[in-house]
C-alpha positions in Angstrom: 0.1 -0.1 0.2 3.2 2.5 -0.8 5.7 3.3 2.1 2.6 4.7 4.7 1.8 0.3 5.5 2.6 -2.6 4.1 0.2 -6.0 4.6 1.9 -9.4 5.5 1.4 -12.1 3.4 -1.4 -13.8 5.3 -3.0 -10.9 4.6 -3.5 -10.7 1.4 -4.3 -13.9 1.2 -7.0 -12.9 3.3 -8.0 -10.0 1.3 -7.6 -12.0 -2.1 -10.6 -14.4 -0.5 -12.2 -11.1 0.6 -12.2 -10.2 -2.3 -13.5 -13.1 -4.4 -16.3 -13.7 -2.3 -17.7 -9.7 -2.7 -17.7 -10.2 -6.9 -17.1 -13.5 -7.9 -16.0 -14.9 -11.2 -18.0 -17.2 -13.2 -18.8 -17.8 -16.5 -18.6 -14.3 -17.8 -16.7 -12.2 -16.0 -13.2 -12.4 -13.9 -14.3 -11.4 -10.5 -13.1 -8.5 -8.1 -9.7 -10.5 -7.2 -9.0 -10.8 -10.7 -10.0 -7.8 -11.9 -8.6 -5.4 -8.8 -6.1 -7.5 -6.9 -4.7 -6.8 -3.6 -2.5 -4.3 -4.8 -5.3 -2.6 -6.8 -7.0 -2.2 -3.5 -4.1 -1.2 -1.5 -3.2 1.5 -4.6 -6.3 2.8 -4.2 -6.8 3.2 -1.1 -3.5 5.3 -0.6 -5.0 7.3 -3.5 -6.8 10.8 -2.4 -9.9 9.0 -3.4 -10.3 7.0 -0.5 -8.3 9.0 2.5 -10.4 8.9 4.6 -11.5 5.3 4.5 -7.7 4.0 4.6 -6.9 3.9 8.1 -10.4 2.3 9.2 -9.8 -0.7 6.2 -6.4 -1.1 7.5 -7.7 -1.3 11.0 -10.4 -4.1 9.9 -7.6 -6.3 8.0 -5.7 -6.3 11.2 -8.5 -6.6 13.1 -9.8 -9.5 11.0 -6.9 -11.2 10.8 -6.5 -11.3 14.4 -10.1 -12.8 13.9 -8.6 -15.2 11.8 -5.4 -16.0 13.7 -3.9 -18.0 10.4 -6.3 -20.3 10.2 -6.5 -20.9 6.6 -10.7 -20.7 5.2 -12.5 -22.3 3.0 -14.5 -20.1 0.8 -18.2 -21.3 3.0 -16.3 -20.5 6.0 -15.3 -16.9 4.3 -18.9 -16.9 3.1 -20.0 -17.3 6.4 -17.7 -15.1 8.8 -18.6 -12.2 6.0 -22.2 -12.8 7.0 -21.5 -12.2 10.9 -19.5 -9.3 10.3 -22.4 -7.8 8.2 -25.1 -8.3 10.9 -22.8 -6.8 13.8 -21.9 -10.6 15.0 -17.8 -9.6 15.6 -17.8 -6.5 17.6 -13.7 -6.2 16.6 -14.6 -6.5 12.9 -16.7 -3.6 12.4 -19.7 -3.6 9.9 -19.8 -0.4 9.1 -16.2 -0.7 7.4 -17.0 -4.1 5.6 -19.7 -2.3 4.0 -17.4 0.6 2.8 -15.0 -2.0 1.5 -17.7 -3.3 -0.5 -18.3 -0.2 -1.6 -14.7 0.8 -2.6 -14.8 -2.7 -4.6 -17.8 -2.5 -6.2 -16.6 1.0 -7.3 -13.2 -0.3 -8.7 -15.5 -3.3 -10.3 -17.7 -1.8 -12.0 -16.5 1.8 -12.9 -13.9 2.9 -15.2 -10.6 3.5 -15.6 -9.4 6.8 -14.5 -7.1 7.0 -17.4 -10.1 6.8 -20.1 -6.6 5.8 -22.6 -5.9 2.8 -20.8 -5.5 -0.8 -23.0 -7.8 -2.2 -20.1 -11.3 -1.8 -19.9 -13.7 -3.0 -16.8 -15.1 -6.0 -16.5 -18.7 -4.1 -16.9 -17.5 -3.1 -19.8 -17.0 -6.6 -21.1 -20.4 -7.9 -19.5 -22.4 -5.1 -21.3 -20.8 -6.5 -24.3 -19.4 -2.8 -25.2 -15.9 -1.8 -26.2 -14.3 1.2 -25.6 -11.8 0.9 -28.9 -13.3 2.8 -31.5 -15.1 0.3 -33.7 -14.0 -1.1 -37.3 -16.8 -0.6 -38.7 -18.3 2.1 -41.1 -21.9 3.7 -41.7 
């Protein structure tokens, strides 16, 4: 996440699981883990756009890491844990911050790149059948 803060390997693995569960891949599109990735999320949190969320999300990651306590979770266990967090049943892991992380992930996954000249497009464009490149068809 830049010079301010790094995340442990365990926390990176945990974030991969969370991203994968928030927007899972299917036959038509990649999931958030593939489309955004942990580095994309951490870079976004380092940007001015999400500066107000940065400390809360990083504290959320720390708290979740403590709750997990180096266990490897299955997808179903991750889903169950995220449901408990969302319902506010794990006081050390903020439901409000989880809600904000869901919003940030959705914004990163579904929004267009800030650099409109970028060669990549968001998965949402592909899901809609839209290509940001000019069509080669003429009138």
